[in-house]
C-alpha positions in Angstrom: 260.7 14.1 -47.5 259.5 16.9 -45.2 262.0 19.6 -44.3 262.6 22.0 -41.5 260.4 25.0 -41.8 263.3 27.4 -41.4 266.3 26.0 -43.3 264.7 23.4 -45.5 266.7 20.4 -44.3 265.1 16.9 -44.6 264.1 14.6 -41.8 267.6 13.2 -41.6 268.6 16.5 -39.9 271.0 19.2 -41.1 273.9 17.1 -39.6 275.5 20.2 -38.2 275.8 18.7 -34.7 273.1 20.9 -33.3 274.5 24.2 -34.7 272.0 24.9 -37.4 273.4 27.1 -40.3 270.5 29.5 -39.9 270.5 29.4 -36.1 266.7 29.1 -36.1 265.9 25.4 -36.3 265.0 25.2 -32.6 265.6 26.8 -29.3 268.3 25.7 -26.9 270.7 24.4 -29.7 273.6 22.4 -28.4 277.0 22.0 -30.2 278.3 18.5 -30.0 282.0 19.1 -29.5 282.6 15.3 -29.1 281.0 14.4 -32.5 284.4 14.0 -34.3 285.7 11.5 -31.7 285.5 7.8 -32.4 283.8 6.0 -29.5 283.7 2.2 -29.1 280.5 0.9 -30.5 279.9 -1.4 -27.6 280.3 1.4 -25.1 278.0 3.9 -26.9 275.7 5.7 -24.5 272.1 4.8 -25.5 270.2 7.7 -23.9 269.2 10.6 -26.2 268.1 14.1 -25.3 264.9 15.1 -27.1 263.7 18.6 -27.6 260.0 19.6 -27.7 258.1 22.8 -28.2 259.6 26.0 -26.8 262.9 24.5 -25.5 261.5 21.8 -23.2 263.9 18.8 -23.1 263.7 15.3 -21.8 265.9 12.1 -21.8 264.8 8.9 -23.6 266.4 5.5 -24.2 267.4 4.4 -27.6 266.5 0.8 -26.8 265.9 -0.1 -30.5 269.4 1.0 -31.5 268.2 3.5 -34.0 270.7 5.3 -36.2 269.9 8.8 -35.1 271.3 12.2 -36.2 271.0 15.5 -34.4 267.8 17.1 -35.7 265.9 13.9 -36.4 262.2 13.8 -35.6 261.4 10.8 -33.4 258.2 9.4 -31.8 258.7 8.9 -28.0 256.8 7.3 -25.2 254.7 9.5 -22.9 252.1 8.7 -20.3 249.0 7.4 -22.0 250.1 8.0 -25.6 253.0 9.2 -27.7 254.6 12.5 -28.7 256.9 13.9 -31.4 260.2 15.6 -30.7 263.6 16.2 -32.2 267.0 14.8 -31.2 269.0 17.6 -29.7 272.0 15.8 -28.2 273.4 12.3 -28.0 276.5 10.4 -26.9 278.7 11.3 -24.0 277.4 14.8 -23.7 274.1 13.3 -22.6 275.8 11.4 -19.9 277.4 14.6 -18.6 274.1 16.4 -18.8 272.4 13.8 -16.8 275.0 14.0 -14.1 274.6 17.7 -14.0 270.9 17.5 -13.6 271.2 14.5 -11.3 269.0 12.3 -13.4 269.5 8.6 -12.7 269.8 6.0 -15.5 267.1 3.7 -14.4 263.7 2.3 -15.6 262.0 5.6 -15.1 263.5 6.8 -18.4 261.1 6.2 -21.2 262.1 4.9 -24.6 262.1 6.1 -28.3 259.7 4.2 -30.4 260.9 5.0 -33.9 261.8 7.7 -36.4 258.9 9.9 -37.4 257.5 9.3 -40.8 256.1 11.8 -43.3 252.6 11.0 -42.1 253.6 11.6 -38.5 255.0 15.0 -39.3 251.9 16.0 -41.3 249.6 14.9 -38.5 251.6 16.8 -36.0 251.4 20.0 -38.0 247.6 19.7 -38.1 247.6 19.1 -34.3 249.7 22.3 -33.8 247.1 24.3 -35.6 244.9 23.8 -32.5 247.4 25.5 -30.1 246.5 29.2 -30.7 242.7 28.8 -31.0 242.7 26.8 -27.8 244.9 29.3 -26.1 242.5 32.3 -26.9 239.4 30.4 -26.0 240.9 29.2 -22.7 241.8 32.8 -21.8 238.2 33.8 -22.3 237.0 31.0 -20.0 239.6 32.0 -17.3 238.4 35.6 -17.6 234.8 34.7 -17.2 235.6 32.5 -14.2 237.6 35.4 -12.7 240.6 33.1 -11.9 243.8 34.9 -10.8 246.1 33.2 -13.3 247.8 34.0 -16.6 247.8 31.4 -19.4 250.9 31.7 -21.5 251.0 28.7 -23.8 249.2 25.5 -24.8 250.9 22.4 -26.2 249.0 19.5 -27.8 250.4 16.1 -27.8 251.3 14.6 -31.2 248.5 11.9 -30.8 245.9 14.7 -30.3 244.7 13.1 -27.0 246.2 15.4 -24.4 247.2 19.1 -24.0 249.4 20.8 -21.5 248.3 24.3 -20.4 251.2 26.5 -19.1 250.2 29.2 -16.7 251.7 31.6 -14.1 250.1 32.8 -10.9 251.2 34.6 -7.7 249.0 32.6 -5.4 247.5 29.1 -5.4 244.7 28.7 -7.9 241.8 26.2 -7.7 241.3 25.1 -11.3 239.4 21.9 -10.8 236.3 23.4 -12.4 238.4 24.8 -15.2 239.8 21.4 -16.1 236.3 19.9 -16.4 235.2 22.7 -18.7 238.3 22.4 -20.9 238.1 18.6 -21.1 234.4 18.8 -22.1 234.9 21.5 -24.7 238.1 20.3 -26.4 237.6 16.5 -25.9 241.1 16.0 -24.6 242.9 15.1 -21.4 244.0 18.3 -19.7 247.2 18.9 -17.7 247.8 22.2 -16.0 251.5 23.1 -15.4 252.5 26.2 -13.4 255.7 27.9 -14.5 257.6 30.9 -13.2 257.7 34.3 -14.9 261.3 33.6 -16.1 260.2 30.3 -17.7 257.2 32.0 -19.3 259.5 34.6 -20.9 261.7 31.7 -22.1 258.8 29.9 -23.7 257.4 33.0 -25.4 260.8 34.4 -26.5 261.6 37.9 -27.6 264.3 40.5 -28.0 266.1 42.0 -25.0 267.3 45.5 -24.4 270.8 44.4 -25.8 269.2 43.8 -29.2 269.7 40.0 -29.0 267.3 37.1 -28.4 266.5 36.5 -24.7 269.1 34.3 -23.0 266.3 32.2 -21.4 264.9 31.3 -24.8 268.1 30.5 -26.5 270.6 28.9 -24.2 269.9 29.6 -20.5 268.2 26.6 -18.9 268.8 27.1 -15.2 267.7 30.3 -13.4 269.6 31.6 -10.5 268.4 34.2 -8.1 269.3 37.8 -8.9 269.5 40.5 -6.2 269.7 44.3 -6.4 273.1 44.1 -4.8 274.4 42.8 -8.2 273.5 46.1 -9.8 274.9 48.1 -6.9 278.3 46.4 -7.0 278.5 47.2 -10.8 277.7 50.9 -10.2 274.4 50.6 -12.2 271.6 53.0 -11.5 269.0 51.2 -9.4 266.2 51.9 -11.8 263.7 49.0 -11.9 262.7 49.8 -15.5 266.3 49.4 -16.7 267.3 46.5 -14.5 264.2 44.4 -15.2 263.8 42.1 -18.1 260.7 41.2 -20.1 259.6 38.8 -17.4 259.3 41.7 -14.9 262.2 40.3 -12.8 265.8 41.4 -12.5 267.8 40.5 -15.6 269.7 37.3 -15.4 272.7 38.9 -17.2 273.4 41.0 -14.0 275.1 37.8 -12.6 277.4 37.2 -15.6 280.1 39.8 -14.7 279.4 40.0 -11.0 282.4 37.9 -9.9 284.7 40.0 -12.0 283.4 43.2 -10.4 283.7 41.7 -6.9 287.4 40.8 -7.5 288.1 44.3 -8.9 286.4 46.0 -5.9 288.9 44.5 -3.5 291.4 47.2 -4.5 288.9 50.0 -4.3 288.7 51.7 -0.8 285.4 52.3 0.8 284.6 56.0 1.3 281.8 56.1 3.8 281.6 59.9 4.3 284.0 62.3 2.5 287.7 63.2 2.2 288.9 66.1 4.4 291.4 68.5 2.9 292.4 72.1 3.7 290.6 73.2 0.5 287.4 71.7 1.8 285.5 68.4 2.0 285.6 66.3 -1.2 282.6 64.0 -1.9 282.7 60.8 -4.0 280.8 61.3 -7.2 281.8 58.3 -9.4 284.1 55.3 -9.5 285.7 53.5 -12.4 286.3 50.1 -11.0 288.5 48.6 -13.6 290.7 51.7 -14.2 290.9 52.1 -10.4 290.0 55.8 -10.6 287.6 57.7 -8.3 286.1 61.1 -9.0 285.6 63.6 -6.2 284.1 67.0 -6.1 284.2 69.8 -3.6 281.1 71.2 -2.1 279.8 74.1 -4.2 281.9 73.1 -7.3 280.7 71.5 -10.5 284.1 70.0 -11.5 285.1 66.5 -10.6 288.7 65.5 -9.9 289.9 62.0 -10.9 292.0 60.5 -8.1 293.8 57.2 -8.2 292.5 54.6 -5.7 295.9 54.4 -4.0 295.9 58.1 -3.4 292.4 57.9 -1.9 293.8 55.3 0.6 296.6 57.7 1.6 294.1 60.5 2.2 291.9 58.2 4.3 294.9 57.3 6.4 295.9 60.9 6.9 292.3 61.8 7.9 292.3 58.9 10.3 295.4 60.4 12.0 293.8 63.8 12.2 295.8 65.3 9.3 294.6 67.2 6.3 296.3 67.3 2.9 296.4 70.7 1.1 294.4 69.3 -1.9 293.4 65.9 -3.2 296.7 65.7 -5.0 299.2 67.4 -2.7 300.2 66.9 0.9 301.3 69.7 3.3 304.8 68.2 3.9 307.9 70.4 4.3 310.8 68.8 2.5 314.3 69.3 4.0 316.7 70.9 1.5 319.6 68.8 0.4 323.2 70.1 0.5 323.2 70.3 -3.3 320.0 72.3 -3.2 321.5 74.8 -0.6 324.7 75.1 -2.7 322.7 75.8 -5.8 320.6 78.4 -4.0 323.8 80.1 -2.7 325.2 80.3 -6.2 322.0 81.7 -7.5 322.1 84.4 -4.9 325.7 85.3 -5.7 324.8 85.5 -9.4 322.0 87.9 -8.7 324.2 90.0 -6.5 327.0 90.4 -9.1 324.4 91.0 -11.8 323.0 93.9 -9.9 326.5 95.3 -9.3 327.5 95.0 -12.9 324.3 96.8 -14.0 325.1 99.5 -11.5 328.7 100.1 -12.7 327.5 100.2 -16.4 324.9 102.9 -15.6 327.6 104.9 -13.8 330.0 104.7 -16.8 327.1 105.8 -19.1 326.5 108.9 -16.9 330.2 109.8 -16.8 330.4 109.6 -20.7 327.4 111.8 -21.1 328.8 114.4 -18.6 332.2 114.6 -20.5 330.4 115.1 -23.8 328.3 117.9 -22.4 331.4 119.6 -20.8 333.4 119.4 -24.0 330.6 121.1 -26.0 330.3 123.9 -23.5 
């Protein structure tokens, strides 16, 4: 029995519900959290999700009621031939995934022929050996024809009769002549499929600046638009080299914590110009959104003063009323003295007065004693 090239499991699959023990059996692994639940056999969902090269997935009907396990290699029906893929998900999770992607359960869904045999797997490995040489040769042809397109990947069908060429381009490309050349040189049917730069990065894979595998090549299947405002709300430096991923576009992870930052920013006041104090004008230098602390610095000074967001709101209200606080931390407010404070101040004055009198009387007594001593000696 043939095994997985990474973890050595057999055709029957590692039976780990899509979470391979090595984490490297395939891209876009799915954990089947409904696997331990007993479902009625007559109500079992008969559509299977099948994974192909570089994370591409498609739905197929298990019309022959095959006993399948996650990770099984299966032969599926494709236009004008057959292809080999691996079972990535089955059961009720497939039903939920189809509802999410708005795929209808109708006759357009093709079927699974059978489980792949040892001969099928060996033949598919031989076919895959054609991918890289075909890729390099096609790039040479594209360069000679001076076509404005970038070829990123080639995938041969398991029956060796068709190949899909994945490319990216900024403008529309007329590749009719290219298809004729490729079909004549490689003796196959050619399909050109244009993909976005994000999809290209997902197919090729790689390591991100965070040190982990790219999200688009491991679990992220839907790409949402990312704007520079996402970095601005998170107080990130708007440096294209730091905010861009390997695809050359803004990183998808900028959207992950954006809602949390948006909620936290509701309690942070907007400082459009500067804060006016008697000490001078204070300019905003930095904001800690989650601690709700804002750093201000006076013009001509290198020190920054951490001020609470609530205090900044107070200063903004005072400036709006035409008032100036003494500093960022103190207001120029004269507090009326309480009766207890006045009584204490009077007592302190009396104590000082009597202390000075006592000191004066002691000094007089000392002078008198000295005078008597001198007179007695004389």
